N, C-alpha and C positions, 0 to 999 in steps of 0.2 A: 217334626217327632221324626226320632232315628228309626227307621225300622221298614216296615214291608206293608205294602195293602194289595189287599186282591177284591176286586169288586167283578162280580158276574151281573154282566146287563147286556141290552142289547149295542149295536153299534148307530150311532158313535157312543163311547162311554159315556152313562150316567149314573151318577151316585144318588139323586133323586130317584130312581126309579129301578134303584137293583138293589140286592145285596153288595154293602161295601162295608169290607172287615178290615185290620189292620193289625198291626202285632206291634209293642211298643217293646224295644230290643235294650234301651238304656239300661247298663249293669243296676241291678238294685230296684228296680222299677217296671222289670218287665208284665205285659198284662194285652189282654186280648180285647180288641173293641171294636164295637159295632159304631160305622159313621151312619151320621143322617144329616146332611146338606141342609140346610137351612134349620134344623133344628138342633138337638142336644146329643153328643157322642155318649156313648153308655161304654165304660171301662168295666172289664170281669176278669178278676183275681183269676190266674192259670192253676191247672188242677185244683179249683174250687169249687161248690155247689152254684157260685152267682150263675145269672145268665144274662142275656139281652135281646129284645124283639120288637121287629118294627113291623112293619106289614108285610116284607119280603123274605123277613128270614130271622131264625134264631142260633143266638151263640150261645155254645153251653163252655164253662169255664172249665167244668170238670176232666174233658177230656182233650182239652186245646194245650197244647206245648209248643212250647222254643227250647232249642236248641242249638250250643257256638260247638261249631265242630275244628278240628288241629288245621285243617287246608283254607284258612279263611273263610270260610262260609258258614250259612246259618240253616238251620232244617226249621220250618213251622208247620204247625197241625193247627187248621180250624175244626172245632166240630159243629158242623150247621143243620138244621133243618130248614128245608125250604117250605114257603108258603104257594100257595095256589096262584096269586097275583103273578107271580116269577115262572108261571110254569110254559114251559117251550125250548126251545135251543138261545142260548145267551152265550155271549162270547166271555173267555178268562182273563179280563185284565189286570197287568201286574206291574208295580212301582215300589221302586223303592231307594232308600236315603241313607246315607254312615253318617258319623258324627264328624264327619270332617266337609261336609256339605256335599259331597257327591251324590249326585243323583240317577239312577236308571228310571227313565219316564216311562208313562203308562202306557203299557203296548199290550196288544191281544196274543194270547198265547192259544191258538185252538177255541174250541168250542165245548159247551157241557148241557146236554138235553135234562135240563128241570123236571122232573113228572115218571108217571109210569113206562117205563122202557115197553113197547110191543113189540110184539113180529110183525113181520110185514105181511101183510092181508092179499085175497083176491076176488073177483068178481067172477065168473066166464058167465061171458056175455052171449054167447053160444047156445039154445039147449039143447036136448036129446032130438034125433033125427034120426033121417036114414038114407042113401044116395049113396053112388060113387064119387061125388066129390062135395067140400062142403068148404065155407069160410069161417074156421074157429077164431074166435077175439077172445081175448083174456085181459084182464085188468087187472096187473100189480100196483099194491100201495104200499110205498112205506111213512111212518108217520111225521117224518123232516123231510124226506128232498127222495126223488126219485133215481137221486147220485146215490143212496145205498143201496139201490137193489142191483147184485150182480149178476144174476142168471133168472131167468123165468125158462121153467121147463113142461111141456104138455105132453102126455105118452098116452097113445091108444093103443089097449092089448087086451088079451082075455085067455084064463081070468084072472090073472094077478099081476102086482107091480113089479114090472120084470120088461129092462129095457132089449131082451133077445127076442125077436119075432115081433117087434111093436113098430107102430109107426111114431116115432120120437123126435118132438119137434123141442125144440129152442131159442131163447135171444140171449146175447150176450153184451151185457152192457157195458165191460169194460171194451171188448171188441166192436163193440157196435152192429152186431153181426143176426143175423137168420142160420142158423145153424138144423140140417137135418140128419142126426145122431144115429149112426149104423153102428150096433153092439156088436155086430161081428166082424163089421169092415172099416173100412172109413170112414170120417163123416163128412157132409159136406156145407161149408162156411159160404157163407151169401153177405158179403160186405153192403153195408147200406152208403149212402152217401153219407160225407164228412159232413160235422155239426148239425147246423138247422132243428134244436131242441124247439120242439114247440109244433112243426110241420108232420106231415106223416112223410115219414121220409121209405121209400121201397127199393125192394133188390130188382138190381137188373138183369139177371141169369136165372134160371131154374135149378133144382135139384132133384135127385132119385134116387131111389134104391127098389127093393122087391117087395115095397110095403106100399109105398104111398111118393106123392112128386109133389113138393112145394113148386106153384109156377107164381108166375111175376102176379103183382096185384099182394104180395106177403109184404108186411113192412110194420111197421113200428112207428109212436108218438110217444115222445118223453115231455111231461110238462107236469110242471108243480110238485105235489108227492106221488103221480103216478108213472107206469109205465103199460100201455096199451098196444098189446102185440095181435097182427092180425096172418093168420097162415093160409093162406088158400090153397086148398091140396085138393089134390086127386089122388082114389086110392087104386092100386092094382087090385088084377083081377083076382090073382089067390090070396087077397087079404080080407076078400070078401065074409060076413059073416058081423055077430053079434060083439061088440068090441065096449070094454069100459075105460072111460076117461080118466086121467089122473094128474094132479098140477101139484110143481113140487116148485115151491121158493130157497 
């Protein structure tokens, strides 16, 4: 069949357990197709009320389109609804062939999250307390991977949410560093050992400002869907008093 195929599945590509679509591009026979390896392929007329479905997805003809462009390219649009068995992160595999037999082999082009998108969530593993020092531990979670989390921020201040005058702590995933943020001056960046996801990586030097000190024993664990950050903090005498805890992701 001359045309384009799009497969959303895991790795390696498996049309039997994915949403496998094709666009027939032979002039006069243009159609969208739901491919069912081991079963019956279902053809759907473009811009028609026809539909085709299997356990993984439903293809709508009404808003599926095909266009020939002036620069020897084509534009294909599939209107698709996904079903629960396909939920999660899937690769987008693309394959194309022309009337002369030229072929662009099945190649992965990024991923797509199928299902309800969710914001990152967090669990503060350290409860309320008192004292001039504490280990504050926070677990941030992304539904797909810890690598999607860029910054984890933890702020102690009273009464409002402001970095000015706060003990303002953070972790940068791109820099793999613990940060003591100083809203009125320079921030202290504490790089962690390179690599080693899955293990607890600790800072090698402390950092301080007029509100608090980030001590040795502070660090991070990156694993699965979670980043767990521990700040080993001592407070300066001038920072004494009731504080509220704020978390930003």
